[in-house]
N, C-alpha and C positions, 0 to 999 in steps of 0.2 A: 675512519675514527678510531682514536687510540684508546685502549682501555683505561688509560691512566688518566685520558680528558674526561671520559666517563666516570671513573671514581673521583675525582675532582671536582666534578658538577659542571666543567665548563661548556658540556653540549647538553645536559639536562633539558635546556628550554625546548631543544629540536626535538627532544623525544616525548611521544604520547603520554599523558598520563598513565595508562594503562601499562604500558612497558616499564614508566618511571617507578610505579608501584611494585611491579614483579623484581625489576632491579634491588630495589630496596631490601625486598624480602630475603632475596640471595644473600644480600651483605648481612643481614641481621642472623640468619641462620648458617652462614659460612660454608654454603653449597657451591662457590666459586672454586673449581679446580686450583687455581694459582695461589689459594690460601694455604698456609703450613698447618696440617694438622697432624695432631702426635697420634701414632699408633705403635702398638705393639708388635714388636718384631722378633725374628728366632736369630740370635747374632749367629756369626761365621762358623763358631764352633758349638753352637746349639744341640745340632744331632746328637754328637759326641757326648754333649753334657747331659743329653736325655738318657743315654744308653747309661753311663757312668753313674746316674744316680738311679735308676732301675737294679743296676748289679750291687750297688751299696744297699738298698733296701733289702733285697735278696738276701746279703748276707746277714744284717742286721736280724732278720726273720731266722734264719737257719742258725745261727749263734745265740739265739733266745735273748737278744738283746730286747727285740721289740715282742717280747711273749705278750700271746694274745692277739697278734695278728698273724693271718695266716697269708703264704702267698697267693693263693686263690681270691682272695678278699683284696687283696692288692691288686692283682691283674684284673679282676671285674671293675675296678674302681678308675684304673688306669684306661680300660676301654671305652668309658664314657666320653674321651676325648679324642677327636678326630683328626683335624688339621695340626699340622706341625707347630704352629702356633699356641695352641690349646695343649699340646703333649709337653711343651717347652714350659707354659705356664703352670702346669702340673707338676713338672720334674721341680721348678722353682720352689711351689708350695713344700714339695716333698724335702728337699733339702733344708728348708728352716724350718720344718716341725720338729716341736720338743714332744717327744713322748716319753710320759713316767710309769715304767713297768709296774710288776707286784714288787718286784725288789727294790727298786728305787723308791717307790711310795712308802715302803716300810721302813728303808734308811730316813726318809725325812721325817716321820714317826720319832725314830731315835733321836734323831737332830733336836725335835723338838723337845723333847724330855731331858737331853743331856747338855745342851746349849740355850735354846730360846727361853724356854721357861725359868729355869735357874737364873740366865742372864737378866731376864724380865723381873725376877724376885729381887735382884741386887738393885736393879735400877729403879724400880718402884716397890718397894716391898708389901708383901701379901699379909693381912691378918690372922696367920697362921704358925703354928710351930715351926722351927727351922726343920727344912729337910735337906738332908747331904745328898742322897740319891733317891731320884724320883721314883725310877723304875721298881727298884728294890723296897722302897719304903710303902709303895701302894700297891704291893704286889697282893694278891687277894687271898693267898695262904699264909702270909706272915704279917698281915695287916690287925694290929693290936687293939689302936685308939682311932677314933674319927679324927682325921687329919685337918679336919674344917672346910675342905677344898672339895667342889663339884666340877665334872668335867662336862659341858652341856653342848649335845648335839644341835647343831643349827636348823631344828624341823619345828615345826606348830601343827595344831590341830587340822586334820584333814589331809596331809601329805602323806603319800602312797608310802607302802615299805619301801626301803631300799634307797632312800635317798642320800646325798653323799655324805651329810653327816653322820648318819645312821653307820654306813659302812666304817667312817673312820673309829666311831665307838666302838664298832663290832673288832674292828683291828686292835684297837687298845684292850679289850679283854681277851682275844684270844692269841694275838702274837706276843702280848705284852703282860699278860696275866695281870692286868689293872683289875682292881676288885669292882664287882659289877653294883656295888653300893656306890660307888663314886661316879658311875656313869648314868647321867640322867639327859633328858631333852628341854626343851625350852619351855614346855608345858609346866614343868614341876620347879620353875627356878621360884617362882613367888611362895609357893608352899614351903620349899626347904629355906627361904629365908625366914620365914614364920617360925620354923622349928630350928633358928639360931644359926644356919650357915651363912656365911658372909662374903665368901672368896668363890668367885663363879669364873670359868676359864670355857669359853666358848670355841668348839672344836668343827672345822670343816674343812674340806681338800681345796676349796676355792672359793676365792673373795674376788668378783669382777667389778659391778657397778657398785655394789654394796646394799642395792636394794632389797635383796632377800633377807639379809641381816635386818635392816630397817623394818621390814615388814613383821618379821618373827618379833622385834623387841616392842613392837606398838602391839600388835594383834594379842600377844601373849601378858600384856599389861606389865611389862619388867621395866618400861620407860621411868614410871614415877618411884621406883627403889634403886635406879642407878645410883643417886647421889648416898645412898646408904649402905651400898655394897662396894666390893672390888671386883670389877668386871672386866677380864681380860678378852682378847679375840685373838686367836694364834691359829689361823687357818696354815695350810702346808705351803699355799700359795697366794700371793696376792697382788692385783693390779693396782698401779698408785692411784688409780681412778677413785677405786673402792675405799682404799685406804684415807684420802682425801674427803671424800663423802662422810664416812663416819666420823671421822674427826671433827667435821663439820659440825654435824648433827648429833653427836653423842660424845662432848670433848672428854669426858669422865671415863670412857672407855678405853684400856690399854690395849694397843693393837701391835702385833710383834708375830709377823708369819715367819716360816722357815726361807722362803724364797718370795722376793718381788719383783714384780714385771713393771719395766718401765714403759715409754710409748715407743722407744725401740722395738719392742717385741711385736708393733702394731705393723703389720704388713706393707700397708700403704702409708705409713709415716716417712718423712722426708730423713728421718734418722736412721731408718731400716735398712738393711742392706739385701733384704729377699730378692729385689729384682734390679739391684745396681750390678750391670753387666757391662758398661761403656756403650751399650746399644738404647736401653731403654731407661724411661722416666718411672716414676711412682705413679705420675699422672696417668701416663699410658698403661701401666699395667693396670690402674683401678676402671679405668673406662671399658679396658678389657675383659676385666671380670665382672663388671655390671651386665654388659653384653653376653657373656657367657653364662651367667645366671638366666637370664631369658632364655637362651639357646636349649638349655638344660630343663627347662620346666621347673626350674627353685623360686618358687612364688613368695619369695619374703618381701615385704614392704619395708618403705624408709631406712633406717639407720639398721636394721636388724638384718638388711643385706649383708652386712658388715660383721655379722655375729650380734649378740644380745648388747645394746649399748653402744653399737658401733666401734668395740673394742678391737676387731680386727686380727683375733689371735690364731695363731697355728699352735695351740698347746693342748695336750690330752692326756688322760690318766688311764690306766690300764682299766679300771671299774668305770669311771664314766667320761663321757664330753662336756666340758663347760658349754653352756649355750652361747657363751661371749666368742666361741669359735667359729670361723668360718663356715657357714651352711655348707658349702659347696665340699666339705669333709664328710657332713652325716646326714645332708638331706635324704628323709625317706618317704615322702608323701609322695613322691613321682615313682611309679614302678617301673619307667624305663629309665631310670637313673640309680646307679649302685652307690651306696656309701660306703666309705672305707671304714667308718666306726659307727655303731649303734647307739642311737639316745633312746 
């Protein structure tokens, strides 16, 4: 009997019901060895690639480009990966990783003051007196009159100290000498509005899905006054998913990030080049990744296995790791797994 005959059903009548049932199950679950199965492989030059990536990471650390990451931390993370396939997968992620050091983060804040906010003010004028140089005008030592604007950290009642919005606000004060009176958190917006302030610029390091911003706006009862104020949201980095969500839910909020991430930055997206090596596909890489999480005891569920909201990111700040980043970088709940970054 030829297997082709079995598959076409020509000889199924000659097979017992029990065997027939088993055969159907085999077909449904794709267990037959002749079926094509997508697997993640190490390409011909894969081992050389692994070595080169590790050398490059060592250089980035030793030259201070990856300030805040130590070689010990890096190699403890690399030690999590045992097979050549796992090591190659980890090397691909390191190659694609975007790491914003402290100096790069401060440069993004400067860009916010020198380009992003001034450009936004031209495009959608704010209800405040003209400001030529935002940094010098808002300096705590030279501020003569209230400019009528407040910078709002995206934090709410009950948030622990050290949230990303607080960290950015602290940099505003310490690194750029912005007057403390102009720095508030979301819990103070409604009161400030009652006192005559009508321009609020919300600040944060990262906009992922938009859920955090939405929660803050609703919980702190800011949503009812949005039609009455000028509200802008200027995160340092924003994913297009979050931008679209906020534009849909709060159309009056002006969104203007320093850096925007598109689907190309999601490692398992078809447009991403993270695993494009002439040998593998994004489908094979994703399947390998999900199995890898199980092997390493990383017990995230559903879409969060790909980072919160399923954004599949490899994007990290020196001071914080967005939860939209792949948990393979930061998972801490398993003592047998050493994370590369702390959350």
